[in-house]
C-alpha positions in Angstrom: 2.6 13.9 -82.5 0.6 10.7 -83.2 -1.1 10.5 -86.5 -4.8 9.9 -86.8 -5.4 6.3 -87.8 -6.8 5.7 -91.2 -10.5 4.7 -91.6 -11.4 1.0 -91.7 -10.3 -0.4 -95.0 -10.8 -4.1 -94.4 -13.4 -5.7 -96.6 -15.0 -7.4 -93.6 -15.9 -4.0 -92.3 -18.9 -4.0 -94.6 -22.0 -5.2 -92.7 -20.5 -4.6 -89.2 -23.7 -3.0 -87.9 -25.7 -6.2 -87.4 -23.0 -7.4 -85.0 -23.8 -4.7 -82.6 -20.5 -2.8 -82.3 -18.5 -0.2 -84.2 -15.4 -1.3 -86.0 -13.2 1.8 -85.8 -10.0 0.4 -87.3 -8.7 -2.8 -88.8 -5.4 -3.9 -90.4 -3.4 -7.1 -90.6 -2.1 -6.7 -87.0 -4.8 -5.1 -84.8 -8.4 -4.1 -84.5 -10.0 -1.2 -82.6 -13.7 -1.7 -81.7 -16.2 0.5 -80.0 -18.0 -1.3 -77.2 -21.6 -0.3 -76.4 -22.5 0.4 -72.8 -24.1 -2.6 -71.2 -22.2 -5.2 -73.2 -19.5 -7.4 -71.5 -16.0 -7.1 -72.9 -15.3 -10.8 -72.5 -17.6 -13.8 -71.7 -18.7 -14.1 -68.1 -19.8 -17.1 -66.0 -23.2 -18.6 -67.1 -25.0 -19.1 -70.3 -26.6 -15.6 -70.0 -23.2 -13.9 -70.0 -21.7 -15.3 -73.2 -22.7 -12.3 -75.5 -19.8 -9.9 -75.4 -17.6 -7.6 -77.5 -14.8 -10.2 -78.0 -17.3 -12.8 -79.3 -18.9 -10.3 -81.6 -15.6 -9.2 -83.0 -14.6 -12.9 -83.4 -17.6 -13.5 -85.6 -15.9 -11.2 -88.1 -12.3 -12.0 -87.2 -12.0 -15.4 -85.6 -8.3 -14.8 -84.7 -9.0 -11.7 -82.6 -7.5 -11.7 -79.1 -8.4 -9.3 -76.3 -5.6 -7.0 -75.1 -7.5 -5.0 -72.4 -11.0 -4.7 -71.0 -13.7 -2.1 -70.2 -16.3 -2.4 -67.5 -19.6 -3.7 -68.8 -21.3 -0.3 -68.0 -18.5 1.7 -69.8 -18.7 2.4 -73.5 -15.8 3.1 -75.9 -12.6 1.9 -77.6 -11.1 -1.5 -77.1 -7.9 -2.8 -78.7 -7.7 -6.4 -80.0 -4.8 -8.2 -81.6 -4.8 -10.5 -84.6 -2.0 -12.7 -83.5 -0.4 -13.9 -80.2 2.8 -12.0 -81.0 0.9 -8.7 -81.4 -1.2 -9.5 -78.3 2.1 -9.9 -76.3 3.5 -6.7 -77.7 0.4 -4.6 -76.9 0.1 -6.2 -73.4 3.7 -5.2 -72.7 3.0 -1.7 -74.0 0.1 -1.4 -71.5 2.2 -2.7 -68.7 5.0 -0.2 -69.5 2.4 2.6 -69.7 3.2 3.3 -73.3 -0.5 3.3 -74.4 -2.5 6.4 -73.4 -6.2 6.0 -72.7 -8.5 9.0 -72.5 -12.0 8.9 -71.1 -14.8 11.4 -70.8 -17.3 11.4 -67.9 -20.0 13.4 -66.3 -19.9 13.5 -62.5 -22.2 14.7 -59.8 -21.4 18.1 -58.3 -19.0 20.9 -59.2 -15.4 19.8 -58.3 -12.6 22.3 -57.9 -9.2 21.4 -59.2 -6.3 21.4 -56.8 -2.8 22.2 -58.0 -3.3 21.6 -61.7 -0.2 21.5 -63.9 0.6 24.0 -66.7 -1.6 22.0 -69.1 -4.6 22.2 -66.7 -4.4 18.6 -65.4 -4.8 17.6 -61.7 -4.1 14.2 -60.3 -5.7 11.7 -58.0 -3.2 9.5 -56.3 -5.1 7.1 -54.0 -4.4 3.3 -53.6 -7.2 0.9 -54.5 -8.0 -2.5 -53.1 -10.7 -5.1 -53.6 -13.6 -4.7 -51.1 -13.7 -8.4 -50.3 -17.0 -8.5 -48.4 -18.7 -6.5 -51.2 -17.0 -7.8 -54.3 -16.8 -6.7 -57.1 -16.6 -3.2 -55.4 -13.2 -1.5 -54.8 -12.2 0.9 -52.1 -9.5 3.3 -51.2 -7.2 1.5 -48.9 -4.0 3.3 -47.7 -2.3 0.3 -46.3 -3.2 -2.6 -48.6 -4.3 -0.9 -51.7 -2.3 -0.9 -55.0 -0.8 2.5 -56.1 -3.4 4.1 -58.5 -3.0 7.4 -60.4 -5.5 9.3 -62.5 -5.1 12.6 -64.4 -8.2 14.7 -64.8 -9.3 18.1 -65.9 -12.6 19.9 -66.3 -14.3 20.3 -69.7 -17.4 22.2 -68.6 -19.7 22.7 -65.6 -23.4 22.8 -65.3 -24.2 24.8 -62.1 -28.0 24.6 -62.4 -27.8 20.8 -63.1 -25.0 20.3 -60.4 -22.9 18.3 -62.8 -19.4 18.5 -64.4 -18.0 17.0 -67.6 -14.4 15.8 -67.2 -11.7 14.3 -69.3 -9.7 11.5 -67.6 -6.5 9.7 -68.2 -5.7 6.6 -66.0 -2.0 6.3 -65.6 -2.4 3.0 -63.8 -5.0 0.4 -64.8 -6.8 -0.8 -61.7 -10.3 -2.3 -61.9 -12.9 0.5 -61.4 -10.1 3.0 -61.0 -11.9 6.0 -62.5 -15.1 5.2 -60.8 -13.5 4.7 -57.3 -11.2 7.8 -57.6 -14.1 10.1 -58.5 -16.2 8.7 -55.7 -13.3 9.4 -53.4 -13.3 13.0 -54.5 -17.0 13.2 -53.6 -18.0 13.5 -57.2 -19.2 10.0 -58.4 -19.9 9.4 -62.1 -23.6 9.9 -62.9 -25.5 6.7 -63.6 -22.9 4.6 -61.6 -24.9 1.7 -60.1 -22.0 0.7 -57.9 -20.5 4.0 -56.6 -23.0 6.9 -57.1 -25.5 8.1 -54.6 -29.2 7.3 -55.3 -29.6 10.7 -56.8 -26.6 10.3 -59.0 -27.8 6.9 -60.2 -31.2 8.3 -61.0 -29.7 11.2 -62.9 -28.6 9.2 -66.0 -29.9 6.1 -67.8 -26.4 4.6 -68.0 -22.9 5.1 -66.5 -21.7 8.3 -68.1 -18.2 7.1 -68.8 -16.8 6.6 -72.3 -13.3 5.5 -73.5 -13.0 8.1 -76.2 -9.3 7.9 -77.3 -6.3 5.6 -77.6 -2.8 6.7 -78.5 -0.1 4.1 -79.1 2.9 3.1 -81.2 1.7 0.5 -83.8 3.4 -2.8 -82.8 4.4 -3.7 -86.3 4.9 -0.5 -88.3 6.3 1.6 -85.4 4.1 4.5 -86.4 2.3 6.6 -83.7 -1.5 6.2 -84.1 -4.4 8.0 -82.5 -7.9 6.4 -82.4 -11.1 8.4 -81.4 -14.7 7.6 -80.6 -17.3 10.3 -80.2 -18.7 10.5 -76.7 -22.4 9.4 -77.0 -23.8 11.4 -74.0 
C-alpha cells in the first residue's frame, strides 16, 4: 500500500500563504500544490490571464515545471517537477496510467449505480470529442470521440436537497472528462457553468469538484506515496 507522504519540510514552505496556494509537499525532486478554485493552472492568453498556480509556485521554486493540469474551476492537488528529467518521468507515468487521481464531487440528482464491482465502483465508458462550434466544450461522440473511462461510487445522498456526493477516478485523462461524463449520466456537477442546468449552476457558488488524492511511485526514490487534500465543500 502507498505510504502517506511526509509533511512539507522545505525551508521555503514558510510564508507560503501570501502566495495564494497550499504547498502540500516538497522535496528535491517534486512538489505537490493545492490549487484554489477559480485560479488558472498555467498562464492563458492575455495580460489578464497570467496569474496562475504555476507562476505562484515558481515564485518560490523558479525551476518548477508543470506535469498535469486542472480546470480553472476545479480545486485540488497538482504535481510539479523540479527538473526536466523528473517532469519526463512523471509525464510518462501519467501516460502509462501509473498515477491514480481521486476526485470528490457533488452532483445534481440521485444517481443509481449500474453493475458496481466488488469494491462498489461503477464505470462510465463514453468517448469524448471537442465540440468545435462551442469550444471549449466537449461532447460524447461515439464515432469521433476518444475512448474515455471514469470510475465512480456514491459517498452519500441528500434526498431532500436532490444531490449526491461522489468519489471519482478518471482512468483516462481527457479535458473536462469528469464533467462531461457526469452530464451524460444526467447528473451534472453542481456549480458547473459549462455543463450543469440553470438550477444546478445556481445551487453552488463554485464548481463542486475537488482533486483530493494523488497516488504514485516517487520517480527518484521508488517509494509509493499518497498525497491528500481535504475537500473544501
